[in-house]
N, CA, C and O atoms as a Maestro MAE file, in Angstrom:
{
 s_m_m2io_version
 :::
 2.0.0
}

f_m_ct {
 s_m_title
 :::
 protein
 m_atom[268] {
  # First column is atom index #
  i_m_mmod_type
  r_m_x_coord
  r_m_y_coord
  r_m_z_coord
  i_m_residue_number
  s_m_chain_name
  s_m_pdb_residue_name
  s_m_pdb_atom_name
  i_m_atomic_number
  :::
  1 25 -95.461 -37.399 39.197 1 A "MET " " N  " 7
  2 3 -95.926 -36.060 39.498 1 A "MET " " CA " 6
  3 2 -94.734 -35.111 39.759 1 A "MET " " C  " 6
  4 15 -94.691 -33.999 39.232 1 A "MET " " O  " 8
  5 25 -93.791 -35.558 40.562 2 A "ALA " " N  " 7
  6 3 -92.651 -34.635 40.887 2 A "ALA " " CA " 6
  7 2 -91.767 -34.354 39.616 2 A "ALA " " C  " 6
  8 15 -91.048 -33.355 39.597 2 A "ALA " " O  " 8
  9 25 -91.812 -35.210 38.576 3 A "ASP " " N  " 7
  10 3 -90.992 -35.004 37.440 3 A "ASP " " CA " 6
  11 2 -91.567 -33.797 36.649 3 A "ASP " " C  " 6
  12 15 -90.767 -33.088 36.039 3 A "ASP " " O  " 8
  13 25 -92.946 -33.501 36.612 4 A "ASP " " N  " 7
  14 3 -93.544 -32.541 35.989 4 A "ASP " " CA " 6
  15 2 -92.859 -31.103 36.370 4 A "ASP " " C  " 6
  16 15 -92.600 -30.269 35.502 4 A "ASP " " O  " 8
  17 25 -92.627 -30.929 37.590 5 A "LYS " " N  " 7
  18 3 -92.082 -29.634 38.052 5 A "LYS " " CA " 6
  19 2 -90.730 -29.318 37.479 5 A "LYS " " C  " 6
  20 15 -90.345 -28.158 37.333 5 A "LYS " " O  " 8
  21 25 -90.029 -30.354 37.162 6 A "GLU " " N  " 7
  22 3 -88.635 -30.114 36.575 6 A "GLU " " CA " 6
  23 2 -88.605 -29.568 35.206 6 A "GLU " " C  " 6
  24 15 -87.593 -29.018 34.770 6 A "GLU " " O  " 8
  25 25 -89.723 -29.707 34.492 7 A "ASP " " N  " 7
  26 3 -89.919 -29.233 33.172 7 A "ASP " " CA " 6
  27 2 -90.420 -27.808 32.989 7 A "ASP " " C  " 6
  28 15 -90.469 -27.231 31.903 7 A "ASP " " O  " 8
  29 25 -90.797 -27.288 34.192 8 A "LEU " " N  " 7
  30 3 -91.490 -25.815 34.136 8 A "LEU " " CA " 6
  31 2 -90.468 -24.851 34.018 8 A "LEU " " C  " 6
  32 15 -89.368 -24.999 34.550 8 A "LEU " " O  " 8
  33 25 -90.813 -23.783 33.283 9 A "THR " " N  " 7
  34 3 -89.932 -22.505 33.227 9 A "THR " " CA " 6
  35 2 -90.704 -21.353 33.731 9 A "THR " " C  " 6
  36 15 -91.813 -21.113 33.253 9 A "THR " " O  " 8
  37 25 -90.178 -20.602 34.693 10 A "VAL " " N  " 7
  38 3 -90.763 -19.477 35.243 10 A "VAL " " CA " 6
  39 2 -90.718 -18.342 34.337 10 A "VAL " " C  " 6
  40 15 -89.623 -17.953 33.931 10 A "VAL " " O  " 8
  41 25 -91.862 -17.736 33.955 11 A "VAL " " N  " 7
  42 3 -91.888 -16.559 33.080 11 A "VAL " " CA " 6
  43 2 -92.620 -15.448 33.782 11 A "VAL " " C  " 6
  44 15 -93.698 -15.664 34.337 11 A "VAL " " O  " 8
  45 25 -92.042 -14.243 33.765 12 A "PRO " " N  " 7
  46 3 -92.774 -13.106 34.504 12 A "PRO " " CA " 6
  47 2 -93.940 -12.768 33.717 12 A "PRO " " C  " 6
  48 15 -94.035 -12.959 32.504 12 A "PRO " " O  " 8
  49 25 -94.882 -12.221 34.516 13 A "LEU " " N  " 7
  50 3 -96.160 -11.719 33.922 13 A "LEU " " CA " 6
  51 2 -95.880 -10.486 33.027 13 A "LEU " " C  " 6
  52 15 -95.088 -9.614 33.383 13 A "LEU " " O  " 8
  53 25 -96.532 -10.442 31.895 14 A "PRO " " N  " 7
  54 3 -96.266 -9.248 31.020 14 A "PRO " " CA " 6
  55 2 -96.961 -8.077 31.642 14 A "PRO " " C  " 6
  56 15 -98.112 -8.132 32.075 14 A "PRO " " O  " 8
  57 25 -96.137 -6.931 31.665 15 A "THR " " N  " 7
  58 3 -96.776 -5.600 32.162 15 A "THR " " CA " 6
  59 2 -96.588 -4.649 31.087 15 A "THR " " C  " 6
  60 15 -95.861 -4.895 30.124 15 A "THR " " O  " 8
  61 25 -97.246 -3.540 31.235 16 A "GLY " " N  " 7
  62 3 -97.171 -2.454 30.213 16 A "GLY " " CA " 6
  63 2 -96.137 -1.466 30.653 16 A "GLY " " C  " 6
  64 15 -95.883 -0.518 29.910 16 A "GLY " " O  " 8
  65 25 -95.499 -1.610 31.833 17 A "GLU " " N  " 7
  66 3 -94.574 -0.656 32.338 17 A "GLU " " CA " 6
  67 2 -93.106 -0.922 31.959 17 A "GLU " " C  " 6
  68 15 -92.693 -2.081 31.930 17 A "GLU " " O  " 8
  69 25 -92.333 0.089 31.677 18 A "THR " " N  " 7
  70 3 -90.954 -0.130 31.457 18 A "THR " " CA " 6
  71 2 -90.170 -0.135 32.722 18 A "THR " " C  " 6
  72 15 -90.722 0.136 33.788 18 A "THR " " O  " 8
  73 25 -88.905 -0.431 32.648 19 A "GLU " " N  " 7
  74 3 -88.057 -0.408 33.854 19 A "GLU " " CA " 6
  75 2 -88.082 0.933 34.474 19 A "GLU " " C  " 6
  76 15 -88.236 1.040 35.691 19 A "GLU " " O  " 8
  77 25 -87.931 2.026 33.660 20 A "GLU " " N  " 7
  78 3 -87.894 3.405 34.089 20 A "GLU " " CA " 6
  79 2 -89.212 3.726 34.799 20 A "GLU " " C  " 6
  80 15 -89.184 4.332 35.871 20 A "GLU " " O  " 8
  81 25 -90.378 3.336 34.234 21 A "GLU " " N  " 7
  82 3 -91.619 3.675 34.910 21 A "GLU " " CA " 6
  83 2 -91.695 2.884 36.197 21 A "GLU " " C  " 6
  84 15 -92.246 3.419 37.159 21 A "GLU " " O  " 8
  85 25 -91.192 1.645 36.316 22 A "HIS " " N  " 7
  86 3 -91.200 0.874 37.481 22 A "HIS " " CA " 6
  87 2 -90.370 1.598 38.646 22 A "HIS " " C  " 6
  88 15 -90.748 1.628 39.817 22 A "HIS " " O  " 8
  89 25 -89.225 2.159 38.184 23 A "ARG " " N  " 7
  90 3 -88.362 2.895 39.181 23 A "ARG " " CA " 6
  91 2 -89.059 4.141 39.716 23 A "ARG " " C  " 6
  92 15 -88.947 4.518 40.883 23 A "ARG " " O  " 8
  93 25 -89.795 4.761 38.774 24 A "ARG " " N  " 7
  94 3 -90.493 6.003 39.140 24 A "ARG " " CA " 6
  95 2 -91.599 5.750 40.126 24 A "ARG " " C  " 6
  96 15 -91.738 6.540 41.059 24 A "ARG " " O  " 8
  97 25 -92.338 4.790 40.007 25 A "ILE " " N  " 7
  98 3 -93.376 4.323 40.844 25 A "ILE " " CA " 6
  99 2 -92.838 3.853 42.154 25 A "ILE " " C  " 6
  100 15 -93.379 4.176 43.212 25 A "ILE " " O  " 8
  101 25 -91.816 3.121 42.098 26 A "ARG " " N  " 7
  102 3 -91.270 2.623 43.347 26 A "ARG " " CA " 6
  103 2 -90.709 3.833 44.241 26 A "ARG " " C  " 6
  104 15 -90.917 3.893 45.453 26 A "ARG " " O  " 8
  105 25 -90.011 4.748 43.554 27 A "SER " " N  " 7
  106 3 -89.577 5.965 44.277 27 A "SER " " CA " 6
  107 2 -90.594 6.744 44.810 27 A "SER " " C  " 6
  108 15 -90.426 7.254 45.917 27 A "SER " " O  " 8
  109 25 -91.734 6.933 44.126 28 A "SER " " N  " 7
  110 3 -92.923 7.614 44.623 28 A "SER " " CA " 6
  111 2 -93.507 6.968 45.813 28 A "SER " " C  " 6
  112 15 -93.911 7.635 46.766 28 A "SER " " O  " 8
  113 25 -93.558 5.663 45.776 29 A "ASN " " N  " 7
  114 3 -94.127 4.848 46.919 29 A "ASN " " CA " 6
  115 2 -93.222 5.021 48.091 29 A "ASN " " C  " 6
  116 15 -93.700 5.178 49.215 29 A "ASN " " O  " 8
  117 25 -91.958 4.999 47.886 30 A "ASP " " N  " 7
  118 3 -90.923 5.168 48.995 30 A "ASP " " CA " 6
  119 2 -91.075 6.561 49.670 30 A "ASP " " C  " 6
  120 15 -91.010 6.698 50.892 30 A "ASP " " O  " 8
  121 25 -91.276 7.559 48.825 31 A "ARG " " N  " 7
  122 3 -91.472 8.936 49.418 31 A "ARG " " CA " 6
  123 2 -92.689 8.984 50.183 31 A "ARG " " C  " 6
  124 15 -92.696 9.507 51.297 31 A "ARG " " O  " 8
  125 25 -93.810 8.435 49.624 32 A "ASP " " N  " 7
  126 3 -95.120 8.483 50.423 32 A "ASP " " CA " 6
  127 2 -94.956 7.709 51.752 32 A "ASP " " C  " 6
  128 15 -95.413 8.197 52.786 32 A "ASP " " O  " 8
  129 25 -94.349 6.574 51.756 33 A "GLN " " N  " 7
  130 3 -94.208 5.835 52.966 33 A "GLN " " CA " 6
  131 2 -93.354 6.540 53.966 33 A "GLN " " C  " 6
  132 15 -93.713 6.496 55.143 33 A "GLN " " O  " 8
  133 25 -92.269 7.184 53.644 34 A "GLN " " N  " 7
  134 3 -91.336 7.994 54.403 34 A "GLN " " CA " 6
  135 2 -92.171 9.153 55.007 34 A "GLN " " C  " 6
  136 15 -92.086 9.373 56.215 34 A "GLN " " O  " 8
  137 25 -92.918 9.849 54.267 35 A "ALA " " N  " 7
  138 3 -93.812 10.951 54.784 35 A "ALA " " CA " 6
  139 2 -94.789 10.474 55.879 35 A "ALA " " C  " 6
  140 15 -94.989 11.104 56.918 35 A "ALA " " O  " 8
  141 25 -95.391 9.285 55.549 36 A "GLU " " N  " 7
  142 3 -96.349 8.740 56.492 36 A "GLU " " CA " 6
  143 2 -95.656 8.393 57.783 36 A "GLU " " C  " 6
  144 15 -96.227 8.624 58.848 36 A "GLU " " O  " 8
  145 25 -94.433 7.839 57.746 37 A "ARG " " N  " 7
  146 3 -93.716 7.417 58.936 37 A "ARG " " CA " 6
  147 2 -93.340 8.614 59.781 37 A "ARG " " C  " 6
  148 15 -93.254 8.530 61.006 37 A "ARG " " O  " 8
  149 25 -93.107 9.771 59.081 38 A "GLU " " N  " 7
  150 3 -92.664 10.942 59.822 38 A "GLU " " CA " 6
  151 2 -93.909 11.771 60.247 38 A "GLU " " C  " 6
  152 15 -93.754 12.830 60.856 38 A "GLU " " O  " 8
  153 25 -95.177 11.285 59.921 39 A "GLY " " N  " 7
  154 3 -96.357 11.946 60.324 39 A "GLY " " CA " 6
  155 2 -96.696 13.163 59.467 39 A "GLY " " C  " 6
  156 15 -97.479 13.999 59.917 39 A "GLY " " O  " 8
  157 25 -96.175 13.304 58.311 40 A "ARG " " N  " 7
  158 3 -96.401 14.472 57.492 40 A "ARG " " CA " 6
  159 2 -97.590 14.056 56.596 40 A "ARG " " C  " 6
  160 15 -97.757 12.896 56.219 40 A "ARG " " O  " 8
  161 25 -98.402 15.087 56.283 41 A "LYS " " N  " 7
  162 3 -99.605 14.879 55.407 41 A "LYS " " CA " 6
  163 2 -99.029 14.937 53.951 41 A "LYS " " C  " 6
  164 15 -98.149 15.735 53.630 41 A "LYS " " O  " 8
  165 25 -99.598 14.026 53.093 42 A "ASN " " N  " 7
  166 3 -99.082 13.976 51.810 42 A "ASN " " CA " 6
  167 2 -100.245 14.303 50.825 42 A "ASN " " C  " 6
  168 15 -101.146 13.471 50.720 42 A "ASN " " O  " 8
  169 25 -100.288 15.327 50.176 43 A "ARG " " N  " 7
  170 3 -101.408 15.767 49.289 43 A "ARG " " CA " 6
  171 2 -101.680 14.624 48.258 43 A "ARG " " C  " 6
  172 15 -102.842 14.362 47.946 43 A "ARG " " O  " 8
  173 25 -100.691 13.984 47.760 44 A "HIS " " N  " 7
  174 3 -100.840 12.898 46.824 44 A "HIS " " CA " 6
  175 2 -101.723 11.730 47.261 44 A "HIS " " C  " 6
  176 15 -102.439 11.142 46.451 44 A "HIS " " O  " 8
  177 25 -101.657 11.387 48.626 45 A "ASN " " N  " 7
  178 3 -102.354 10.264 49.152 45 A "ASN " " CA " 6
  179 2 -103.572 10.742 49.945 45 A "ASN " " C  " 6
  180 15 -104.297 9.887 50.452 45 A "ASN " " O  " 8
  181 25 -103.850 12.017 50.088 46 A "GLN " " N  " 7
  182 3 -104.921 12.464 50.852 46 A "GLN " " CA " 6
  183 2 -106.250 11.839 50.632 46 A "GLN " " C  " 6
  184 15 -106.899 11.376 51.571 46 A "GLN " " O  " 8
  185 25 -106.679 11.821 49.349 47 A "GLY " " N  " 7
  186 3 -107.872 11.340 48.921 47 A "GLY " " CA " 6
  187 2 -108.032 9.850 49.184 47 A "GLY " " C  " 6
  188 15 -109.117 9.366 49.504 47 A "GLY " " O  " 8
  189 25 -106.886 9.118 49.036 48 A "TYR " " N  " 7
  190 3 -106.953 7.679 49.323 48 A "TYR " " CA " 6
  191 2 -107.213 7.422 50.880 48 A "TYR " " C  " 6
  192 15 -108.023 6.595 51.298 48 A "TYR " " O  " 8
  193 25 -106.443 8.214 51.655 49 A "ASP " " N  " 7
  194 3 -106.505 8.064 53.111 49 A "ASP " " CA " 6
  195 2 -107.915 8.403 53.557 49 A "ASP " " C  " 6
  196 15 -108.518 7.655 54.326 49 A "ASP " " O  " 8
  197 25 -108.420 9.463 53.108 50 A "GLU " " N  " 7
  198 3 -109.825 9.905 53.532 50 A "GLU " " CA " 6
  199 2 -110.879 8.845 53.143 50 A "GLU " " C  " 6
  200 15 -111.811 8.546 53.890 50 A "GLU " " O  " 8
  201 25 -110.678 8.305 51.952 51 A "ALA " " N  " 7
  202 3 -111.694 7.272 51.555 51 A "ALA " " CA " 6
  203 2 -111.551 6.052 52.382 51 A "ALA " " C  " 6
  204 15 -112.571 5.455 52.728 51 A "ALA " " O  " 8
  205 25 -110.304 5.599 52.754 52 A "ALA " " N  " 7
  206 3 -110.048 4.411 53.462 52 A "ALA " " CA " 6
  207 2 -110.585 4.644 54.930 52 A "ALA " " C  " 6
  208 15 -111.195 3.751 55.517 52 A "ALA " " O  " 8
  209 25 -110.347 5.826 55.477 53 A "ASP " " N  " 7
  210 3 -110.835 6.164 56.755 53 A "ASP " " CA " 6
  211 2 -112.379 6.503 56.931 53 A "ASP " " C  " 6
  212 15 -112.899 6.643 58.039 53 A "ASP " " O  " 8
  213 25 -113.032 6.616 55.771 54 A "GLY " " N  " 7
  214 3 -114.451 6.937 55.666 54 A "GLY " " CA " 6
  215 2 -114.774 8.404 56.006 54 A "GLY " " C  " 6
  216 15 -115.872 8.712 56.470 54 A "GLY " " O  " 8
  217 25 -113.865 9.243 55.783 55 A "LYS " " N  " 7
  218 3 -113.976 10.673 56.026 55 A "LYS " " CA " 6
  219 2 -114.749 11.368 54.913 55 A "LYS " " C  " 6
  220 15 -115.244 12.478 55.107 55 A "LYS " " O  " 8
  221 25 -114.855 10.764 53.807 56 A "ASN " " N  " 7
  222 3 -115.560 11.469 52.581 56 A "ASN " " CA " 6
  223 2 -117.002 11.141 52.753 56 A "ASN " " C  " 6
  224 15 -117.370 9.996 52.491 56 A "ASN " " O  " 8
  225 25 -117.845 12.023 53.163 57 A "PRO " " N  " 7
  226 3 -119.343 11.691 53.194 57 A "PRO " " CA " 6
  227 2 -119.893 11.492 51.803 57 A "PRO " " C  " 6
  228 15 -119.366 11.985 50.806 57 A "PRO " " O  " 8
  229 25 -120.999 10.731 51.786 58 A "ASP " " N  " 7
  230 3 -121.631 10.555 50.528 58 A "ASP " " CA " 6
  231 2 -122.125 11.901 49.885 58 A "ASP " " C  " 6
  232 15 -122.583 12.766 50.632 58 A "ASP " " O  " 8
  233 25 -122.056 12.097 48.635 59 A "PRO " " N  " 7
  234 3 -122.494 13.378 48.160 59 A "PRO " " CA " 6
  235 2 -124.121 13.430 48.298 59 A "PRO " " C  " 6
  236 15 -124.833 12.431 48.200 59 A "PRO " " O  " 8
  237 25 -124.546 14.625 48.516 60 A "PRO " " N  " 7
  238 3 -126.038 14.833 48.605 60 A "PRO " " CA " 6
  239 2 -126.795 14.358 47.358 60 A "PRO " " C  " 6
  240 15 -126.305 14.524 46.242 60 A "PRO " " O  " 8
  241 25 -127.966 13.779 47.535 61 A "VAL " " N  " 7
  242 3 -128.739 13.326 46.492 61 A "VAL " " CA " 6
  243 2 -129.690 14.477 46.057 61 A "VAL " " C  " 6
  244 15 -130.534 14.901 46.846 61 A "VAL " " O  " 8
  245 25 -129.564 14.950 44.888 62 A "GLU " " N  " 7
  246 3 -130.333 16.084 44.329 62 A "GLU " " CA " 6
  247 2 -131.809 15.691 44.069 62 A "GLU " " C  " 6
  248 15 -132.725 16.398 44.490 62 A "GLU " " O  " 8
  249 25 -132.018 14.594 43.397 63 A "ARG " " N  " 7
  250 3 -133.334 14.152 43.126 63 A "ARG " " CA " 6
  251 2 -133.272 12.676 42.606 63 A "ARG " " C  " 6
  252 15 -132.250 12.267 42.054 63 A "ARG " " O  " 8
  253 25 -134.273 11.951 42.769 64 A "ILE " " N  " 7
  254 3 -134.307 10.600 42.317 64 A "ILE " " CA " 6
  255 2 -135.440 10.513 41.215 64 A "ILE " " C  " 6
  256 15 -136.576 10.944 41.412 64 A "ILE " " O  " 8
  257 25 -135.036 9.926 40.058 65 A "VAL " " N  " 7
  258 3 -135.999 9.867 39.005 65 A "VAL " " CA " 6
  259 2 -136.311 8.459 38.664 65 A "VAL " " C  " 6
  260 15 -135.409 7.655 38.431 65 A "VAL " " O  " 8
  261 25 -137.607 8.131 38.628 66 A "ASP " " N  " 7
  262 3 -138.051 6.786 38.314 66 A "ASP " " CA " 6
  263 2 -138.527 6.748 36.914 66 A "ASP " " C  " 6
  264 15 -139.573 7.286 36.552 66 A "ASP " " O  " 8
  265 25 -137.687 6.065 36.105 67 A "GLU " " N  " 7
  266 3 -137.970 6.055 34.647 67 A "GLU " " CA " 6
  267 2 -138.615 4.694 34.273 67 A "GLU " " C  " 6
  268 15 -138.936 4.463 33.107 67 A "GLU " " O  " 8
  :::
 }
 m_bond[267] {
  # First column is bond index #
  i_m_from
  i_m_to
  i_m_order
  :::
  1 1 2 1
  2 2 3 1
  3 3 4 2
  4 3 5 1
  5 5 6 1
  6 6 7 1
  7 7 8 2
  8 7 9 1
  9 9 10 1
  10 10 11 1
  11 11 12 2
  12 11 13 1
  13 13 14 1
  14 14 15 1
  15 15 16 2
  16 15 17 1
  17 17 18 1
  18 18 19 1
  19 19 20 2
  20 19 21 1
  21 21 22 1
  22 22 23 1
  23 23 24 2
  24 23 25 1
  25 25 26 1
  26 26 27 1
  27 27 28 2
  28 27 29 1
  29 29 30 1
  30 30 31 1
  31 31 32 2
  32 31 33 1
  33 33 34 1
  34 34 35 1
  35 35 36 2
  36 35 37 1
  37 37 38 1
  38 38 39 1
  39 39 40 2
  40 39 41 1
  41 41 42 1
  42 42 43 1
  43 43 44 2
  44 43 45 1
  45 45 46 1
  46 46 47 1
  47 47 48 2
  48 47 49 1
  49 49 50 1
  50 50 51 1
  51 51 52 2
  52 51 53 1
  53 53 54 1
  54 54 55 1
  55 55 56 2
  56 55 57 1
  57 57 58 1
  58 58 59 1
  59 59 60 2
  60 59 61 1
  61 61 62 1
  62 62 63 1
  63 63 64 2
  64 63 65 1
  65 65 66 1
  66 66 67 1
  67 67 68 2
  68 67 69 1
  69 69 70 1
  70 70 71 1
  71 71 72 2
  72 71 73 1
  73 73 74 1
  74 74 75 1
  75 75 76 2
  76 75 77 1
  77 77 78 1
  78 78 79 1
  79 79 80 2
  80 79 81 1
  81 81 82 1
  82 82 83 1
  83 83 84 2
  84 83 85 1
  85 85 86 1
  86 86 87 1
  87 87 88 2
  88 87 89 1
  89 89 90 1
  90 90 91 1
  91 91 92 2
  92 91 93 1
  93 93 94 1
  94 94 95 1
  95 95 96 2
  96 95 97 1
  97 97 98 1
  98 98 99 1
  99 99 100 2
  100 99 101 1
  101 101 102 1
  102 102 103 1
  103 103 104 2
  104 103 105 1
  105 105 106 1
  106 106 107 1
  107 107 108 2
  108 107 109 1
  109 109 110 1
  110 110 111 1
  111 111 112 2
  112 111 113 1
  113 113 114 1
  114 114 115 1
  115 115 116 2
  116 115 117 1
  117 117 118 1
  118 118 119 1
  119 119 120 2
  120 119 121 1
  121 121 122 1
  122 122 123 1
  123 123 124 2
  124 123 125 1
  125 125 126 1
  126 126 127 1
  127 127 128 2
  128 127 129 1
  129 129 130 1
  130 130 131 1
  131 131 132 2
  132 131 133 1
  133 133 134 1
  134 134 135 1
  135 135 136 2
  136 135 137 1
  137 137 138 1
  138 138 139 1
  139 139 140 2
  140 139 141 1
  141 141 142 1
  142 142 143 1
  143 143 144 2
  144 143 145 1
  145 145 146 1
  146 146 147 1
  147 147 148 2
  148 147 149 1
  149 149 150 1
  150 150 151 1
  151 151 152 2
  152 151 153 1
  153 153 154 1
  154 154 155 1
  155 155 156 2
  156 155 157 1
  157 157 158 1
  158 158 159 1
  159 159 160 2
  160 159 161 1
  161 161 162 1
  162 162 163 1
  163 163 164 2
  164 163 165 1
  165 165 166 1
  166 166 167 1
  167 167 168 2
  168 167 169 1
  169 169 170 1
  170 170 171 1
  171 171 172 2
  172 171 173 1
  173 173 174 1
  174 174 175 1
  175 175 176 2
  176 175 177 1
  177 177 178 1
  178 178 179 1
  179 179 180 2
  180 179 181 1
  181 181 182 1
  182 182 183 1
  183 183 184 2
  184 183 185 1
  185 185 186 1
  186 186 187 1
  187 187 188 2
  188 187 189 1
  189 189 190 1
  190 190 191 1
  191 191 192 2
  192 191 193 1
  193 193 194 1
  194 194 195 1
  195 195 196 2
  196 195 197 1
  197 197 198 1
  198 198 199 1
  199 199 200 2
  200 199 201 1
  201 201 202 1
  202 202 203 1
  203 203 204 2
  204 203 205 1
  205 205 206 1
  206 206 207 1
  207 207 208 2
  208 207 209 1
  209 209 210 1
  210 210 211 1
  211 211 212 2
  212 211 213 1
  213 213 214 1
  214 214 215 1
  215 215 216 2
  216 215 217 1
  217 217 218 1
  218 218 219 1
  219 219 220 2
  220 219 221 1
  221 221 222 1
  222 222 223 1
  223 223 224 2
  224 223 225 1
  225 225 226 1
  226 226 227 1
  227 227 228 2
  228 227 229 1
  229 229 230 1
  230 230 231 1
  231 231 232 2
  232 231 233 1
  233 233 234 1
  234 234 235 1
  235 235 236 2
  236 235 237 1
  237 237 238 1
  238 238 239 1
  239 239 240 2
  240 239 241 1
  241 241 242 1
  242 242 243 1
  243 243 244 2
  244 243 245 1
  245 245 246 1
  246 246 247 1
  247 247 248 2
  248 247 249 1
  249 249 250 1
  250 250 251 1
  251 251 252 2
  252 251 253 1
  253 253 254 1
  254 254 255 1
  255 255 256 2
  256 255 257 1
  257 257 258 1
  258 258 259 1
  259 259 260 2
  260 259 261 1
  261 261 262 1
  262 262 263 1
  263 263 264 2
  264 263 265 1
  265 265 266 1
  266 266 267 1
  267 267 268 2
  :::
 }
}
């Protein structure tokens, strides 16, 4: 069983993003985290934060239709 591991090759999972796109996303995440550490509100993350905190109430139900 131990010999089986010696023949394995690690292959990264295929992704659709380029190295440039990966750097852009990483940079954006770093800026978001820095703003959060400094206590600044970040418009980019506001919707995510409100949803996670439960601050977005359910939309009002206009009508229910039984079909």
